[in-house]
C-alpha positions in Angstrom: 12.5 -22.0 99.9 13.8 -18.7 101.2 17.4 -18.9 102.6 18.0 -18.0 106.2 19.6 -14.6 106.8 22.8 -16.3 108.1 23.0 -18.3 104.8 22.6 -15.2 102.7 25.3 -13.5 104.7 27.7 -16.4 104.2 27.0 -16.4 100.5 28.0 -12.7 100.4 31.1 -13.3 102.4 32.1 -16.0 100.0 31.4 -13.8 97.0 33.6 -11.0 98.4 36.4 -13.5 99.1 36.7 -13.9 95.3 38.1 -10.4 95.0 41.8 -9.7 95.8 41.6 -6.0 96.4 39.2 -3.3 97.6 38.8 -1.6 94.2 37.3 -4.9 92.9 35.1 -5.2 96.0 33.9 -1.6 95.5 33.1 -2.4 91.9 31.1 -5.4 93.1 29.2 -3.2 95.6 28.4 -0.8 92.7 27.2 -3.6 90.5 24.9 -4.8 93.3 23.4 -1.3 93.4 23.0 -1.2 89.7 21.0 -4.5 89.9 18.7 -3.1 92.6 15.2 -2.6 91.3 15.0 0.9 92.8 11.9 2.9 93.6 9.2 4.8 91.7 9.7 8.6 91.8 6.5 8.8 93.9 8.3 6.8 96.7 11.3 9.1 96.7 9.7 11.4 99.2 10.8 12.9 102.6 8.9 10.2 104.5 11.1 7.4 103.0 14.5 9.2 103.4 17.0 7.4 105.7 18.1 10.1 108.0 21.8 10.0 108.9 23.0 9.3 105.3 25.1 11.9 103.5 23.7 10.7 100.2 20.0 10.5 99.5 18.7 7.0 100.5 15.0 6.1 100.3 13.7 3.0 101.9 10.2 1.5 101.8 8.8 -1.7 103.2 5.7 -3.9 102.9 4.5 -6.6 105.3 2.2 -9.4 104.3 1.5 -10.5 107.8 4.5 -12.9 107.7 7.4 -11.5 105.8 8.9 -8.0 105.4 9.8 -6.9 101.9 12.1 -3.9 101.5 12.7 -1.7 98.5 15.3 1.0 98.3 17.1 3.5 96.1 20.0 6.0 96.4 21.4 8.8 94.4 25.0 7.6 95.1 26.5 4.4 93.5 28.3 3.0 96.5 25.5 3.8 98.9 23.0 2.2 96.5 25.2 -0.9 96.6 25.2 -0.9 100.4 21.5 -0.7 100.6 21.1 -3.3 97.9 23.2 -5.7 100.1 21.0 -5.0 103.1 17.8 -5.5 101.0 19.2 -8.8 99.7 20.0 -10.0 103.2 16.9 -8.8 105.1 14.0 -8.8 102.6 11.5 -11.7 102.7 12.1 -12.6 106.3 10.0 -12.3 109.4 10.2 -9.2 111.7 11.7 -11.5 114.4 14.4 -12.8 112.0 15.3 -9.2 111.0 15.5 -8.0 114.5 17.7 -10.9 115.6 20.1 -10.5 112.6 23.6 -9.5 113.6 24.6 -8.7 110.1 28.1 -10.1 110.8 28.9 -10.2 107.1 29.6 -6.4 107.2 32.6 -6.9 109.5 33.6 -10.3 108.0 33.9 -8.7 104.5 35.5 -5.6 106.0 33.0 -3.2 104.6 32.8 -0.9 107.6 36.6 -0.5 107.8 36.7 0.6 104.2 34.0 3.3 104.4 34.4 6.9 105.4 33.0 7.7 108.8 30.1 9.4 107.1 29.3 6.4 105.0 29.7 4.1 108.0 27.2 6.2 109.9 24.9 6.0 106.9 25.1 2.3 106.8 24.2 2.1 110.5 21.3 4.4 109.8 20.0 2.1 107.0 20.2 -0.9 109.3 18.5 1.0 112.1 15.6 2.0 109.9 15.2 -1.5 108.5 15.1 -2.9 112.1 12.7 -0.1 113.1 10.3 -1.2 110.3 10.6 -4.9 111.5 9.9 -3.8 115.1 6.8 -1.9 114.0 5.5 -4.8 112.0 6.2 -7.2 114.9 4.3 -5.0 117.3 1.4 -4.6 114.9 1.2 -8.4 114.4 1.3 -9.0 118.2 -1.5 -6.5 119.0 
């Protein structure tokens, strides 16, 4: 059974609580990025770029009529870790669940406060694009 978004967020918060300092937390974010499947070179094209990120971030999605599946990649290690977290939290959920997700774990863990303004804007751009995909799939399903 697929975990609810809130449960996945809570798991992430608990995982981050295991680390005492931000260097360890950054290392964990990097490791999450390294574990991300990534994208085929063919998918690393201008259509899949997340605009608003300083680093290159590519995001794709598929919809099976019920659940959205995200895939992503980045050319920067921390950014790849950030998108990996978002993919972990939002993938395999319905468009409605994705649109309603508050993603409170970001502030609970303290991620946004420890990012440069550019990276923080990039994180917001990633979330916005993922929610845009969910909205498009929801509208398509309802039409």
